[in-house]
C-alpha positions as CSV (number, residue, x, y, z in Angstrom):
1,M,-20.8,59.5,24.4
2,N,-17.3,59.8,25.9
3,I,-14.5,58.1,24.0
4,R,-11.3,57.0,25.7
5,L,-8.0,57.0,23.6
6,R,-5.6,54.2,24.7
7,I,-2.0,54.6,23.5
8,H,0.7,52.0,24.2
9,R,3.9,53.3,25.7
10,W,6.1,52.1,22.8
11,V,4.0,54.3,20.4
12,V,4.8,57.3,22.5
13,W,8.5,56.4,22.4
14,W,8.4,55.9,18.6
15,F,6.8,59.4,18.3
16,Y,9.4,61.0,20.5
17,V,12.3,59.4,18.5
18,G,10.7,60.6,15.3
19,I,10.4,64.2,16.6
20,I,14.0,64.3,17.9
21,C,15.5,62.8,14.7
22,G,13.3,65.0,12.6
23,A,14.6,68.1,14.4
24,I,18.2,67.0,13.9
25,A,17.5,66.3,10.2
26,G,15.8,69.7,9.8
27,V,18.8,71.5,11.3
28,N,21.1,69.7,8.8
29,L,18.8,70.3,5.9
30,L,18.3,74.0,6.6
31,G,22.0,74.6,7.5
32,H,23.1,73.1,4.1
33,H,25.6,70.8,5.8
34,L,24.8,67.9,3.5
35,T,25.1,67.2,-0.2
36,G,22.0,66.7,-2.4
37,A,22.2,62.9,-2.3
38,Q,22.5,63.0,1.5
39,D,19.5,65.3,1.8
40,R,17.3,62.9,-0.3
41,L,18.5,59.9,1.7
42,L,17.7,61.7,5.0
43,I,14.2,62.6,3.8
44,I,13.6,59.0,2.6
45,L,14.7,57.6,6.0
46,G,12.5,60.1,7.9
47,A,9.5,59.2,5.7
48,A,10.2,55.5,6.2
49,H,10.3,56.0,10.0
50,W,6.9,57.5,10.0
51,V,5.3,55.1,7.5
52,L,6.7,52.0,9.2
53,G,5.7,53.4,12.6
54,G,2.1,53.9,11.3
55,L,2.0,50.4,9.9
56,V,3.3,48.8,13.1
57,C,0.8,50.8,15.2
58,W,-2.0,49.7,13.0
59,A,-0.9,46.1,12.9
60,F,-0.4,45.8,16.7
61,E,-3.3,48.1,17.6
62,G,-1.0,50.5,19.3
63,I,-3.7,53.2,19.4
64,A,-7.3,52.3,20.1
65,F,-10.5,54.2,20.7
66,E,-12.6,52.7,23.5
67,P,-16.0,53.8,24.9
68,Q,-15.6,55.0,28.4
69,R,-17.2,52.7,30.9
70,P,-19.1,54.1,33.9
71,K,-17.2,54.1,37.1
72,Q,-18.0,51.3,39.5
73,T,-17.8,51.2,43.2
74,P,-15.4,48.7,44.7
75,L,-18.3,46.6,45.9
76,Q,-19.8,46.5,42.4
77,Q,-16.4,45.7,40.9
78,S,-15.8,42.7,43.2
79,Q,-19.2,41.3,42.4
80,S,-18.8,41.6,38.7
81,D,-15.1,40.6,38.4
82,P,-14.7,36.8,38.7
83,S,-10.9,37.0,39.0
84,L,-11.3,38.6,42.5
85,E,-13.1,35.5,43.8
86,T,-11.1,32.8,45.7
87,K,-10.3,29.7,43.8
88,S,-10.1,26.2,45.2
89,Y,-7.8,23.4,43.9
90,P,-7.9,19.7,44.5
91,A,-5.2,18.2,46.8
92,S,-3.8,16.2,43.9
93,E,-2.6,19.5,42.3
94,F,0.0,19.8,45.1
95,L,1.5,16.3,44.6
96,L,4.5,15.4,42.4
97,P,3.7,12.8,39.8
98,G,5.1,9.3,40.3
99,R,5.8,8.9,44.0
100,R,3.1,11.4,44.9
101,Q,5.4,13.5,47.1
102,S,3.9,16.8,48.3
103,L,5.0,20.1,46.9
104,L,4.1,21.8,50.1
105,R,6.3,21.6,53.3
106,W,5.1,19.5,56.2
107,R,3.9,21.4,59.2
108,H,5.8,20.4,62.3
């Protein structure tokens, strides 16, 4: 069985921001440019970024595994998809309430 992985765009952006900020933090930590307290704060902020990102992705279902559906031809898709059918509306849908003026322009 084939499985399809669906990832929302904001999850990818969250991941990229984490990688870039982590690289900057790594350079500062390895270069000894910060004090001990600043090092710990930087590590805590980085860990919080990844933990909160994971919680948000889980809560909003940012990443989902879906079974891959077999591909349909356009004819099969139009027959199975009710949204592609034409819809009809009663004439009263195009009248303003009250004086029953038409929303559509008159044809001259």
